[in-house]
C-alpha positions in Angstrom: 0.1 -0.2 0.2 1.4 3.6 -1.1 0.4 6.1 1.6 0.9 9.7 1.3 0.6 12.0 4.5 0.1 15.5 5.0 1.1 17.6 8.5 4.0 16.8 9.5 3.0 18.9 13.3 3.5 17.5 16.8 0.8 14.8 16.2 1.0 14.1 12.2 5.2 13.9 12.3 4.7 10.9 15.1 2.0 9.4 13.3 3.6 9.8 9.7 7.0 7.8 11.8 5.3 5.3 12.7 4.2 4.1 9.4 8.4 4.8 8.1 9.5 2.8 11.0 7.2 0.0 10.0 8.2 -0.5 6.6 5.1 2.0 4.8 6.2 3.1 1.5 5.7 6.8 2.1 5.7 9.9 0.8 5.3 13.0 2.9 4.0 16.6 2.4 4.2 19.9 5.0 4.4 23.5 4.2 7.3 23.2 6.7 10.3 22.3 4.3 12.4 21.3 6.7 10.5 18.8 8.4 9.8 17.2 4.6 13.4 17.2 4.8 14.2 15.3 7.7 11.7 12.3 6.8 13.4 12.2 3.0 16.7 11.6 5.5 15.1 9.1 7.4 13.9 6.8 4.1 10.3 8.4 2.9 9.6 10.5 -0.5 8.9 14.3 -0.6 5.6 15.0 -1.9 4.6 17.6 -4.8 1.8 18.3 -3.6 -1.5 17.1 -2.6 -2.7 16.2 -6.4 0.7 14.7 -6.8 0.8 13.1 -3.5 -3.3 11.3 -4.0 -1.9 10.3 -7.5 0.6 8.3 -6.6 -0.7 7.0 -3.3 -3.3 4.3 -2.7 -4.4 6.4 1.0 -3.3 9.7 1.7 -3.8 11.1 5.4 -4.2 14.1 6.6 -3.3 15.5 10.1 -3.9 19.3 9.5 -4.6 22.0 12.5 -8.2 23.1 11.4 -11.5 22.3 9.6 -10.2 25.3 7.2 -6.8 23.6 6.2 -8.0 20.6 5.5 -10.6 22.3 3.5 -7.8 23.7 1.2 -5.4 20.3 0.9 -8.7 18.7 0.0 -10.8 20.9 -2.6 -8.4 23.8 -3.0 -6.4 24.2 -6.1 -4.2 21.5 -6.4 -6.2 19.6 -3.8 -6.3 16.1 -3.2 -9.9 16.0 -5.2 -8.0 16.4 -8.3 -6.6 13.0 -8.4 -9.2 11.2 -6.2 -10.7 7.7 -7.9 -11.6 4.8 -7.6 -9.2 2.6 -5.3 -8.2 5.9 -3.7 -8.6 6.5 -0.2 -8.7 9.8 1.7 -7.9 9.1 6.1 -8.5 12.4 8.2 -6.9 12.2 11.1 -7.6 15.4 12.0 -10.0 16.9 14.9 -12.3 18.3 12.5 -16.4 19.2 12.2 -18.5 16.2 11.4 -19.9 18.1 9.1 -17.5 19.2 7.2 -15.3 15.8 7.3 -18.9 14.6 5.5 -19.2 17.4 3.2 -15.6 16.8 1.4 -16.2 12.9 1.5 -19.4 13.5 -0.6 -16.5 14.9 -3.2 -14.3 12.3 -2.9 -17.0 9.5 -3.0 -18.6 11.7 -6.5 -14.9 10.6 -8.0 -15.2 7.6 -6.7 -13.0 7.5 -3.8 -13.5 6.0 -0.3 -13.0 8.2 3.1 -13.0 8.1 6.3 -12.5 10.1 10.0 -9.9 8.5 11.6 -9.2 10.9 14.8 -6.0 9.9 17.5 -7.0 10.0 21.2 -3.9 9.7 24.0 -1.1 12.3 23.4 1.5 13.1 21.5 3.7 10.4 23.6 1.9 7.8 22.4 1.7 9.0 19.1 5.0 8.6 18.6 5.1 4.8 19.8 2.3 3.5 17.8 0.4 2.9 21.2 -2.2 5.7 20.5 -6.1 4.8 19.9 -7.7 5.7 17.2 -11.9 6.4 15.8 -12.5 5.1 12.6 -16.1 6.3 11.0 -16.9 5.0 7.7 -18.8 2.0 6.1 -17.2 -1.7 7.3 -16.0 -2.2 3.9 -13.8 1.0 4.2 -12.7 0.4 7.4 -11.6 -3.7 6.7 -9.6 -2.1 3.8 -8.2 0.6 6.3 -7.8 -1.9 9.4 -4.4 -3.5 8.4 -3.0 0.5 8.2 -4.5 1.7 10.7 -3.1 -1.0 13.5 0.7 0.2 12.5 -0.5 3.6 13.6 -2.4 2.7 16.5 -3.0 -0.1 19.3 -6.7 0.1 20.1 -8.9 1.0 16.9 -12.7 1.4 17.5 -15.1 1.2 14.2 -17.5 4.1 15.7 -20.2 3.8 12.3 -20.8 5.7 9.6 -18.6 8.9 8.2 -18.4 11.6 10.4 -19.4 10.0 14.1 -15.4 9.5 14.9 -15.0 13.3 14.7 -18.4 14.3 16.9 -17.0 11.2 19.6 -13.1 12.9 19.4 -14.6 16.2 20.3 -16.5 14.9 23.2 -13.2 13.0 24.3 -11.7 16.2 24.0 -14.2 18.0 26.1 -13.6 15.9 29.0 -9.8 15.6 29.2 -10.2 19.9 28.8 -12.3 19.6 31.8 -10.3 17.2 33.7 -7.6 19.8 32.9 -8.9 22.4 34.7 -10.3 20.4 37.6 -6.7 19.2 38.3 -5.6 22.4 38.2 -8.2 23.6 40.6 -7.2 20.8 42.8 -3.7 21.4 42.9 -3.8 25.2 44.2 -6.6 24.2 46.4 -4.1 21.3 48.3 -1.0 23.7 47.9 -3.1 26.9 49.4 -4.4 24.0 52.2 -0.7 23.2 53.0 -0.3 19.3 51.3 2.7 18.0 50.0 2.2 17.8 45.6 3.8 14.6 45.3 1.6 13.3 48.2 -1.0 14.9 46.4 -0.7 13.2 43.1 -0.2 10.3 44.5 -3.5 10.4 46.1 -5.1 11.4 43.3 -3.5 8.4 41.3 -4.2 5.5 43.8 -8.1 6.7 44.1 -11.4 7.5 42.1 -9.8 10.6 41.2 -7.7 9.2 38.5 -7.2 9.8 35.1 -5.9 9.5 32.0 -5.4 13.7 32.0 -4.0 13.5 35.7 -1.2 10.6 35.0 0.1 12.5 32.2 -0.8 15.9 32.2 -0.3 16.7 35.9 3.7 15.1 35.6 4.2 18.1 33.3 2.9 20.8 35.9 4.7 19.4 38.8 7.5 19.3 36.7 7.4 22.8 36.0 7.4 21.8 32.4 4.1 22.9 31.4 5.1 21.2 27.6 2.3 18.6 26.7 2.7 19.3 22.9 -0.8 20.7 22.9 -1.3 24.5 22.4 -4.3 26.5 23.7 -5.9 27.2 20.2 -6.5 23.6 19.7 -8.0 22.8 23.0 -10.4 26.3 22.0 -10.7 24.7 18.8 -12.3 21.4 19.4 -14.4 22.7 23.2 -15.3 25.1 20.6 -16.7 22.0 18.5 -18.5 20.5 20.9 -20.2 23.4 22.6 -21.5 23.8 18.5 -22.6 20.1 18.4 -24.7 20.2 22.1 -26.1 23.7 20.3 -27.2 22.6 17.2 -28.8 19.1 19.2 -30.3 21.8 22.2 -28.8 20.4 24.9 -28.2 23.3 27.3 -24.8 22.3 28.7 -23.8 24.5 31.9 -19.6 23.3 32.1 -18.9 23.9 28.6 -19.1 28.0 28.6 -17.0 28.3 31.4 -14.2 26.1 29.9 -14.8 28.1 26.5 -14.3 30.8 29.0 -11.3 29.7 30.9 -9.4 28.9 27.8 -9.9 32.4 26.1 -8.5 33.8 29.5 -5.5 31.8 29.2 -5.0 33.0 26.2 -4.9 36.3 26.3 -2.4 36.0 29.2 0.0 33.2 28.0 -0.9 33.8 24.1 -2.8 32.5 21.6 -0.8 29.1 21.0 0.8 28.6 24.9 1.0 25.1 26.2 -2.4 24.0 27.8 -1.3 23.2 30.9 -0.1 26.3 31.4 -3.6 26.9 32.5 -2.8 26.4 35.9 -0.9 29.5 36.2 -3.8 31.5 36.3 -4.7 30.7 39.7 -1.1 30.4 40.7 -0.8 34.4 39.9 -4.4 34.7 41.6 -3.0 32.9 45.0 0.9 33.7 44.6 1.8 29.9 44.9 3.5 27.8 42.8 2.6 24.1 42.0 6.0 22.3 41.7 7.3 18.7 43.1 10.9 17.8 42.6 11.0 14.2 40.9 8.5 14.7 37.7 9.4 14.7 34.6 10.2 17.6 31.9 8.5 15.4 29.3 6.6 12.5 28.7 7.6 9.1 26.8 6.0 6.0 26.2 7.5 3.2 27.8 5.1 0.4 26.6 6.5 -1.8 24.1 4.9 -1.1 20.7 2.6 -3.7 19.2 0.7 -4.3 16.6 -2.9 -2.7 16.8 -6.4 -4.3 16.8 -9.8 -3.3 16.4 -11.7 -3.1 19.8 -15.5 -3.8 19.4 -18.3 -1.8 22.1 -20.2 -4.3 24.4 -23.9 -5.4 22.7 
């Protein structure tokens, strides 16, 4: 299978690296020519542009920062759609708007191609090792055709239903992760103010009903002072905004979601549009004059789980 990959950013670069590491015939493209050159030095080929990449590939994967970026790559001048045809597949690994991915997929289908939205979840450190989780929204025939590729990219692959369903579930999980991050920030600063030891506080959460994936990853970067989880506030704001949009379209009167959007917007005003998401704790540190730090925590996350070929996971029925 000849694979093209467009978007070599924090997540995309690591996913493309998994393909290259596992011997996939890979051609890459990115606005940053330096990143493309790095992949070429490791054995990939450089793509001439989206249409050319689609022309010479069986599957093209996009992993881009926004729905607008994906639309430009798919349907803009020199876009994928110009070379789309029978036997060719577009996989959208970006976290995006479900209605937008369905709109673009309809154009792909009109040219005889196949499409799926396949966003990932689990953090950059797991994307780097192929141990990340993948949601896949598409018909079952398309899913089975691309499953061998997805099991190289991720450890657990969930077929979520029709096209667009994976994007809906992905923004939901990112909403939950953001809510968890903000409650952890409040918990840490409150425990610091109450005189608790921060390493002990971390462990109390970890072994209790209060633990979570976000705590066992991002909390360590908060406590070390690194506060660089490879995920920026503009991406958080995009994702929780997409979740809010889903709720509004379904007539669900959310109460917490608008507050999350407000807090992240305030963090962007203070620290920059693209500040790291875990710097959000500094709002409370500044308000209290406290510093939430502890020795012995890592400055970066490393996935020490052995890399294994992934497999499909099925929901209970």
